[in-house]
N, C-alpha and C positions, 0 to 999 in steps of 0.2 A: 438363419446369415448374420454376421456380425459387422458394421461398420466402422470404422474407425477415423476419427475426423479432430488432427490435432492436441495428440494423447490423450483422448477421450474416445470410449466406448458410447456407441449410441444401440440403445434396446430395439431390436426390432421391432417389436410386441407398442410400446409404449410412445417411443420416439425419445424416453427417459436418458438422459447424457450421465456417466458415470468416469469417474476418474479409473486409468488404468487399474493401478496398485492398491484401491481399499476399496471399489463397490460402492462407493459416498455417491450417493445422486446428488447432482448439479442444479440444485433449486433454490428458490427465492430469494433475497433481494442482493445485487454486485452491492459490494464495499468498496470504496475506495482508499488502497493504497499509496501512500508516497512513499519515497527515498530520499532520506536527507541525509545531507554530510554534516558533521558538525564540522568546525571555523579550525579548530585545537589540532586536533588529532585528524582529521581526513576521513575517518572513518562515516560507513554508512550505513544506516539504519532504517527497517522500515517502520511506520507509525500509520495508523490508522487517521482519514481525514473524516470529519463528519460536518465541515461548518459549511455554509450555507453558501460563501464568495466562492468562486473558479478558482483553483489552482495549477499553475505551472511552471514551467521547467526554469527554474531561477528564482524564482519566490522566494521570499523568504519567512520564516516562518519561526514561531518560539513553543518548543517543546520540555517535558519533565528529562532533564537529563541525570546524568551523575548527580552533578555540580546542582540541581536545583533548576529553573528555567534558563534555559539555552536556546540561542538565536542560533538556525540552522540555514540551511539553503537545501530548496528542491532536485533532487539531481533525477526525478522521475515519477510518474503517476500511470497508473494502472487501475483497472479494475476489474474486479475477479470475485469468487463465489467465494465463501468461506470456507466452505470443503477443498477448497484449491490452494491456501494458505498452507503452507510447511510447517508452522506451529499453531496450537488450539490457538484459538481465537483470545481465549482470555491472558496471551501473553502480550499481546500487544498493546503498547500502549497508545494514545491518543492524542492527536496536533492538538496543544492549546489556544492559540488564536496565529494571526495572523501578524507578522514583525511589523511596526508603526515606521522602519525604516523603509527606502525607496527601493525597489526593485534592481534598481540600476546601479546601487552602491558598491562598490569594490575596494574589499579591504585585505590589507597587507599584512599578510601572517608569518 
């Protein structure tokens, strides 16, 4: 008997969870992925976050963008296994640091 939970297949023999489309086991440490919006383009991209400080929606971060270091705003935070990422882990960039500006600053674009 195969059980399904939230898009995952759970093996009845060893309780290992697999993604339904690729049979990749979900194991190891979860990664923190932040969705960030760039101010000028309003485009949203995902970055890996491995800094020791907590991050929340609305926080301002500095990332390597097209034009070098760029300040962005966090639009979402989630914890996932590497196997759950839509692209290979090597395709993701890391957040460089939190911005020195206050999180409650409003920018006119």
